C-alpha positions in Angstrom: 0.1 -0.2 0.1 2.7 2.6 0.7 4.6 1.8 -2.3 1.5 2.3 -3.6 1.0 5.6 -2.5 4.9 6.2 -2.8 4.2 5.7 -6.8 1.6 7.6 -7.1 3.1 10.8 -5.5 5.8 10.4 -7.5 4.1 10.3 -10.5 1.9 13.3 -9.7 4.6 15.7 -8.2 7.9 14.1 -10.0 11.0 12.7 -8.0 13.4 14.3 -6.4 16.2 13.5 -9.3 13.3 14.7 -11.9 13.1 18.0 -9.7 17.0 18.6 -10.1 17.1 17.9 -13.5 14.3 20.1 -14.3 16.5 23.0 -12.6 19.6 21.8 -13.9 18.7 21.4 -17.7 18.1 25.0 -18.7 22.0 25.6 -18.3 22.4 23.1 -21.0 21.0 25.8 -23.4 22.2 28.3 -22.1 25.9 27.0 -22.0 25.3 25.9 -25.7 24.2 29.1 -26.5 27.7 30.7 -25.4 29.5 28.0 -27.1 28.0 28.7 -30.3 29.7 32.7 -30.0 33.1 30.9 -29.6 33.2 29.1 -32.9 34.4 32.3 -35.2 37.0 33.4 -32.2 41.1 33.0 -33.2 42.8 30.8 -30.7 43.9 33.9 -29.5 40.6 35.4 -28.4 39.4 32.1 -26.8 42.1 32.3 -24.6 41.2 36.1 -24.0 37.8 35.2 -23.3 38.8 33.1 -20.4 40.8 36.3 -18.7 37.6 38.4 -19.6 35.2 36.0 -17.5 37.8 36.1 -14.5 37.7 40.0 -14.8 34.1 39.7 -14.6 34.4 37.4 -11.4 37.1 39.5 -9.5 34.8 42.8 -10.7 31.7 41.6 -8.6 34.0 41.0 -5.4 36.3 44.4 -5.9 34.3 46.0 -3.0 34.6 43.3 -0.4 38.3 42.3 -1.0 39.0 46.4 -1.0 37.5 46.2 2.8 39.2 43.4 3.8 42.5 44.6 2.2 41.5 47.7 4.5 41.0 46.2 7.4 44.5 43.7 7.0 46.5 46.7 7.0 45.3 48.1 10.1 46.9 45.6 11.8 50.1 44.9 9.9 50.4 49.0 9.9 50.2 48.6 13.8 51.4 45.8 15.4 51.4 47.2 18.8 47.4 47.2 18.2 45.4 46.8 21.6 44.1 42.9 21.5 40.5 43.4 21.9 40.8 46.1 18.7 42.8 43.3 16.6 40.3 40.9 17.7 37.0 43.5 16.2 38.8 43.8 13.3 39.5 40.1 13.0 35.8 39.3 14.0 34.9 42.2 11.0 37.4 40.3 8.8 35.4 36.7 9.1 32.2 38.2 8.6 33.2 40.1 5.2 35.2 36.9 4.3 31.6 34.8 4.6 30.1 37.8 2.4 32.7 37.1 0.0 32.2 33.2 -0.4 28.3 33.6 -0.8 29.0 36.1 -3.6 31.4 34.4 -5.4 29.3 31.5 -5.7 26.3 33.9 -7.2 29.7 34.9 -9.4 30.7 31.6 -10.4 27.1 30.6 -10.7 26.6 33.6 -13.2 29.5 32.7 -15.2 29.0 29.5 -15.3 27.5 29.6 -18.7 30.2 30.9 -20.0 33.2 29.0 -18.6 31.9 25.6 -19.3 31.3 26.9 -23.0 34.9 27.8 -23.3 36.4 24.3 -21.9 34.1 22.5 -24.5 35.4 24.5 -27.4 39.0 24.3 -26.0 38.3 20.2 -26.3 36.7 20.9 -29.8 39.3 22.5 -31.0 41.9 19.9 -29.7 39.9 17.1 -31.3 39.1 18.8 -34.4 42.0 21.1 -35.4 44.8 18.6 -33.8 46.7 21.9 -32.4 45.9 25.2 -30.9 48.4 28.4 -32.1 48.5 31.5 -30.0 51.0 34.5 -29.6 53.8 33.0 -27.1 53.7 34.2 -24.0 55.8 33.3 -21.2 53.7 31.1 -19.7 53.7 29.3 -22.8 57.7 29.3 -23.3 58.1 28.1 -19.5 55.6 24.9 -20.0 57.2 24.4 -23.6 60.7 23.7 -21.5 59.3 20.9 -19.7 56.1 19.1 -21.4 56.7 18.3 -25.3 53.0 18.9 -26.2 53.9 22.6 -26.4 56.5 23.9 -29.1 57.8 27.4 -30.1 57.8 28.4 -33.2 59.1 32.1 -33.8 56.6 34.4 -31.6 54.1 31.2 -31.6 53.6 28.8 -29.6 51.6 25.6 -30.4 49.4 23.2 -28.3 49.4 19.9 -29.9 46.7 17.6 -28.8 49.0 14.6 -27.9 50.7 14.4 -24.9 52.1 12.3 -22.2 49.5 10.9 -19.0 50.7 8.1 -16.7 53.9 7.5 -18.8 51.5 6.8 -22.2 51.0 9.2 -24.9 47.1 10.0 -25.6 45.8 12.0 -28.4 42.4 14.6 -27.1 39.8 13.6 -29.0 36.9 13.8 -26.8 34.3 16.7 -26.9 31.4 17.2 -24.1 28.1 16.2 -24.6 25.1 17.3 -23.3 24.6 15.0 -20.4 28.2 15.5 -19.3 27.3 19.1 -19.3 24.6 18.3 -17.0 27.1 16.5 -14.9 29.4 19.5 -14.9 26.3 21.3 -13.4 25.3 19.1 -10.8 29.0 18.8 -9.8 29.5 22.7 -9.1 26.1 22.5 -7.2 27.8 20.1 -4.7 26.0 17.6 -5.4 26.6 14.0 -6.4 26.7 13.0 -9.7 26.2 9.3 -10.7 28.1 8.2 -14.2 28.3 4.3 -15.6 32.2 3.3 -16.4 32.5 4.9 -20.5 30.2 7.8 -19.8 33.1 10.2 -18.8 33.4 11.5 -15.8 37.1 12.7 -15.9 35.9 14.8 -18.5 32.8 16.1 -16.5 35.2 17.1 -13.7 36.9 19.7 -16.5 34.1 21.8 -16.5 33.3 22.4 -12.6 37.1 22.8 -11.9 37.9 25.0 -14.6 34.8 27.2 -13.2 36.0 27.5 -9.7 39.5 27.5 -10.4 38.2 31.2 -11.9 37.7 32.4 -8.5 41.1 31.9 -7.5 41.2 30.0 -4.3 41.4 26.7 -5.4 40.0 23.3 -6.4 41.1 19.7 -5.3 40.1 16.8 -7.3 40.4 14.0 -4.6 40.8 10.1 -6.1 41.4 6.9 -4.5 44.7 5.9 -5.6 47.7 7.7 -6.6 47.7 6.2 -10.2 44.4 7.8 -11.1 45.6 11.5 -9.0 49.0 11.5 -11.1 47.3 10.1 -14.4 44.4 12.3 -14.2 46.2 15.7 -14.0 48.6 14.9 -16.3 45.6 13.5 -18.9 43.6 17.3 -18.6 46.5 19.6 -17.7 46.3 21.0 -21.2 42.8 22.1 -20.9 43.4 24.0 -17.9 47.3 25.4 -18.9 45.9 26.8 -22.3 43.8 28.9 -20.4 46.6 30.5 -18.1 45.8 28.1 -14.9 48.1 25.9 -13.1 47.9 22.4 -12.2 49.6 19.9 -10.0 49.3 16.8 -7.9 50.0 16.6 -4.1 51.0 12.7 -4.6 53.9 13.5 -6.7 55.9 15.4 -4.0 57.3 14.9 -0.8 55.2 15.6 2.6 56.0 18.8 4.5 57.9 20.4 1.5 58.1 23.5 -0.9 57.3 21.1 -3.7 54.0 19.7 -1.9 53.5 23.4 -0.7 53.2 24.8 -4.2 51.5 21.8 -5.4 48.6 23.4 -3.1 49.2 26.8 -4.3 47.9 25.5 -8.3 44.6 26.7 -9.5 43.8 23.1 -9.9 45.4 20.5 -7.6 44.9 16.8 -7.8 45.6 13.8 -4.8 44.8 11.4 -3.3 42.1 11.4 -0.1 45.0 9.7 2.5 47.2 12.6 1.1 45.0 15.7 1.6 43.5 14.1 4.7 47.2 13.6 6.5 48.3 16.9 4.8 45.2 18.5 6.9 46.4 16.2 10.0 49.9 17.7 9.7 48.6 21.0 9.6 46.9 20.9 12.5 50.0 20.2 14.1 52.2 22.7 13.0 53.7 25.0 15.5 54.3 27.9 12.6 52.4 29.4 9.7 55.2 28.7 8.0 55.0 25.2 8.2 51.4 25.0 6.6 51.2 23.3 2.8 47.4 23.4 2.6 45.8 27.6 2.1 41.8 28.1 2.8 39.7 24.8 1.6 36.8 26.5 -1.4 36.1 23.5 -3.6 36.8 20.2 -3.7 35.5 17.1 -6.3 35.4 13.3 -5.1 35.8 10.7 -7.3 34.2 7.2 -6.0 32.4 9.5 -3.5 30.4 6.0 -2.1 34.4 4.6 -1.4 35.8 7.6 0.1 33.1 9.1 2.2 31.5 5.6 3.2 33.9 2.9 3.0 37.3 4.4 3.7 35.5 6.9 6.2 35.3 3.9 8.4 38.9 3.9 9.5 40.6 7.1 10.3 43.4 8.3 9.1 45.9 8.5 12.1 49.4 10.2 12.6 51.8 8.6 15.3 54.9 8.8 16.8 57.3 6.5 19.2 56.3 6.4 23.3 59.1 6.3 25.8 60.7 3.3 26.2 58.2 1.7 23.2 60.9 -1.3 23.1 60.1 -2.2 26.7 57.4 -4.4 27.0 55.9 -8.1 28.5 54.5 -9.5 25.5 56.9 -12.2 25.3 57.2 -13.3 28.9 53.5 -13.6 29.5 53.0 -15.2 25.7 53.2 -19.0 27.2 50.8 -18.1 30.0 47.9 -16.6 27.8 48.4 -19.7 25.2 47.7 -22.2 28.5 45.3 -19.6 29.2 43.2 -19.4 25.9 43.6 -23.4 24.8 42.0 -24.3 28.3 39.1 -21.9 27.7 39.0 -23.7 24.4 38.7 -27.1 25.6 35.7 -25.4 28.7 33.9 -23.8 25.4 33.6 -27.1 23.4 32.2 -28.9 26.5 30.2 -26.1 26.8 28.7 -26.4 23.5 28.5 -30.4 23.3 26.3 -29.9 26.8 24.1 -27.3 25.0 23.7 -29.2 21.6 22.6 -31.9 23.9 20.3 -30.3 26.8 18.4 -27.9 23.4 18.0 -31.1 21.5 16.1 -32.5 24.6 13.9 -29.7 24.8 16.0 -28.2 28.0 16.8 -24.9 27.2 16.6 -23.1 30.2 18.5 -19.9 31.4 19.9 -21.2 34.8 21.7 -24.5 36.5 18.8 -26.7 38.3 16.0 -25.2 36.6 12.8 -26.9 35.5 13.9 -26.1 32.0 17.2 -27.3 32.1 20.4 -25.2 31.2 20.9 -25.5 28.0 20.5 -21.8 27.0 22.9 -21.3 30.0 25.7 -23.7 28.4 25.3 -22.0 24.8 25.5 -18.4 26.5 28.8 -19.4 28.5 30.5 -20.6 25.3 29.5 -17.5 23.7 30.7 -15.6 26.6 34.2 -17.7 26.3 34.7 -18.0 22.9 31.9 -15.8 20.5 34.4 -16.1 17.6 34.7 -19.7 17.9 34.0 -21.6 14.4 32.2 -24.4 15.8 29.6 -22.1 17.9 29.3 -19.7 15.0 28.1 -22.7 13.2 25.7 -23.8 15.6 24.3 -20.3 15.9 23.1 -20.4 12.6 21.1 -23.1 13.3 17.1 -22.6 12.7 16.2 -21.1 16.6 19.9 -21.1 18.4 19.8 -17.2 18.2 16.5 -16.9 19.5 17.4 -19.5 22.9 21.2 -16.9 23.5 19.1 -13.6 23.1 16.5 -15.1 25.9 19.6 -16.4 28.1 21.3 -13.1 27.4 18.6 -11.4 28.2 18.2 -13.2 31.6 21.6 -12.4 32.7 21.6 -8.7 31.8 18.3 -7.9 34.3 18.6 -6.1 37.0 21.7 -4.5 35.9 23.4 -7.9 35.2 23.0 -8.7 39.1 23.3 -12.5 37.9 26.2 -12.5 34.9 28.8 -13.3 37.8 27.1 -16.7 38.5 27.4 -16.8 34.7 30.9 -16.3 34.3 31.9 -18.1 37.1 33.1 -21.4 35.4 35.0 -19.6 32.8 38.9 -18.5 33.1 38.0 -14.9 31.1 35.2 -13.6 29.6 34.7 -11.5 26.1 32.3 -8.9 25.4 32.4 -8.6 21.7 30.2 -5.9 21.1 32.2 -3.7 22.9 35.4 -5.4 22.2 36.4 -5.8 26.3 37.6 -9.2 27.9 38.2 -9.4 31.3 40.2 -12.3 33.3 38.1 -14.4 36.0 39.2 -15.2 39.5 39.4 -18.7 37.9 41.8 -17.6 35.0 44.6 -15.2 37.9 44.5 -18.6 39.1 45.6 -20.2 36.2 48.2 -17.5 34.7 49.7 -16.9 38.3 52.8 -19.7 38.7 53.0 -21.5 42.1 55.0 -19.7 44.6 54.1 -16.5 42.7 52.5 -13.5 44.3 48.8 -14.2 44.6 48.0 -10.4 43.4 50.2 -10.1 40.3 47.7 -9.9 38.0 45.2 -8.2 40.6 45.0 -4.2 40.5 45.2 -2.5 44.0 42.6 -0.3 45.4 44.8 2.6 45.1 42.2 4.9 47.4 41.9 2.4 50.2 45.8 1.3 50.4 46.3 5.3 50.5 44.0 5.6 53.3 45.6 2.4 55.2 49.1 4.1 55.0 47.6 7.9 56.3 46.2 5.5 59.5 49.4 3.6 60.1 50.6 5.8 63.1 54.0 3.7 63.5 55.0 5.1 60.2 56.7 8.5 60.1 55.9 11.1 57.8 59.0 10.0 55.3 58.3 6.0 55.3 54.2 7.1 54.5 55.5 8.9 51.7 58.4 5.8 50.7 54.8 3.9 50.7 53.1 5.8 48.9 55.3 5.8 46.2 56.3 2.1 46.0 52.4 1.8 45.8 52.1 4.1 42.9 55.0 2.1 41.5 53.9 -0.9 41.9 50.4 0.4 40.5 51.7 1.5 37.3 53.9 -2.1 36.7 50.7 -3.7 37.1 48.4 -1.9 35.4 50.6 -2.3 32.1 50.9 -6.1 32.6 47.1 -6.2 32.9 46.8 -4.0 29.7 49.7 -6.5 28.2 47.5 -9.8 29.4 44.2 -8.3 28.1 45.6 -7.1 24.7 47.5 -10.5 23.7 43.9 -12.3 24.6 42.4 -9.9 22.1 45.1 -11.2 19.7 44.1 -14.8 20.0 40.2 -14.5 20.5 39.0 -11.4 18.1 41.8 -11.4 15.7 42.0 -13.5 13.2 44.8 -14.3 10.7 43.6 -13.8 7.0 40.4 -12.1 8.4 41.5 -9.2 10.5 45.2 -9.3 9.1 47.5 -10.8 6.9 51.2 -12.0 7.3 53.5 -9.9 4.6 56.4 -12.0 3.2 58.6 -9.8 5.2 57.2 -10.9 8.5 54.9 -7.8 9.0 51.3 -8.2 10.9 49.3 -5.9 7.6 45.6 -4.7 8.9 43.4 -5.5 6.3 40.0 -2.9 6.0 37.1 -5.3 6.7 34.7 -2.8 4.4 36.7 -3.3 1.1 39.3 -6.5 2.0 42.3 -3.9 1.2 45.3 -4.0 2.7 45.8 -1.2 4.6 50.1 0.0 4.3 51.3 1.9 6.6 48.4 1.0 9.6 48.8 -0.4 13.2 46.6 -1.3 15.9 46.8 1.1 18.7 47.2 0.7 22.5 49.7 -2.4 22.1 47.1 -4.5 20.3 49.6 -5.0 17.1 52.3 -6.1 19.7 50.2 -8.5 21.1 49.5 -9.9 17.5 53.2 -9.6 16.3 53.9 -11.8 19.6 51.4 -13.8 18.8 52.5 -14.9 14.9 56.4 -15.3 16.3 56.9 -12.2 14.7 59.5 -9.2 15.4 57.8 -6.7 17.6 57.6 -2.9 16.8 58.3 -0.5 19.1 54.9 0.9 20.7 53.3 4.4 18.8 51.0 6.9 20.4 48.4 8.5 18.1 49.4 12.4 17.8 46.9 13.5 15.5 43.3 11.6 13.8 40.8 12.5 11.4 38.1 10.9 9.4 36.6 11.9 5.8 33.8 13.2 6.0 
């Protein structure tokens, strides 16, 4: 019924896509009208049209630019200006900048038909004429020194339609169709344009890239890998460079270099999502404005937007660095104990699974020991709390009705703020809360990994508050002795805290992380994380908080030094 109503409403009023298309289509006629005017122009006049459009945009912003420059001049001319007065001026500048952005958007929208027509006409001349010939400028001469598609013949510059892209020679033979003009308008409006393979996504991107570059605030084109970033920047560059725009690719240059900084100063900048993201993080860690590489963000287009903003966004970008004593750890020392602990837990979970299978087959699905309905549900729940990623358990839970029994039993023990949960967990060596990614040793587990003759509290954290209170109450101790005992207590607490943390991370490595599932081992013997959404190996990524080291210890490979997170961001 609802589906019928939805179709009826769409038929009467049109879908959202149809409404958007209706708003965009008029631009196609305007673009083609401007395009028709350009056919009779010489190549020099075509190039000049770009400067005229740029001047039109700059002219509409001249008033605001003058006001902003005047306020900035006041600050520069009076370095000792009162802080409150400076704050007032900066607030005025911010207000004017916001208005300038709005006016810039209006100016670009007004210039859209002319700008798109210029790009289309340039593409046509490359494709049909094979070359464009113009009076040589200094820019033409500079490009001719580094690129083979531009040659200087006397006072003329010849722009050929053959050039290198990703190491291979290409011949430009594309001209924008109306559907690609529509795609360009949609992208300029900040919307998503879905196009099938072969429909010319790369060609579509040249239209809004050219238009927004005329605004002088920079354009970013984001791709999913460095090959595409480098290829597209070289493929489309002559279309832009002919009109005096600069093009670069950040993936061609090392981070934190002048070359990378200059790439961001180009009118149009290509790059991968990760490199844009890491440069943003590094800029936020900079201690001096001169260390920044990115300028203010203005306009960006994202290729394969579903992959970049959905799949890749699940994994944050992280900049990490060494920690003091990062090579000091107990992973190898504690590994044999944890292996024994996990082996015993596996045996126990298997016995509970056998018990659950038998009891449930007999209709005994109860959640408590000795209950009238049997304890099949409890045995199943204990197996789940012990090793939720156990393959035999997962297979058993896939059978009809098993998930329902498990959920009913779990609800029973979660009731009353989990008051009865200790009864369910008591026979286990450790418990796993898979939803919260937490593992906790039970008393039985602590007894197992504590060797005979060792301190029984070796893996038990002291209660700092109670211990300090006991020290304070000890009248027989001098003030100096109390201080010494407090220092010893804190040292003991720190040592045990690191030991318990190591145990927990090793348990996670053994019970929650599977080789060839969450990670793989490279030929060099390194633990490489696998993206759970895309299945791609994530180069250079490491699990944080000692987990990666725990997995390295589990797999018997070299344990790298521990790291700490300096900065992190997700792609949004």
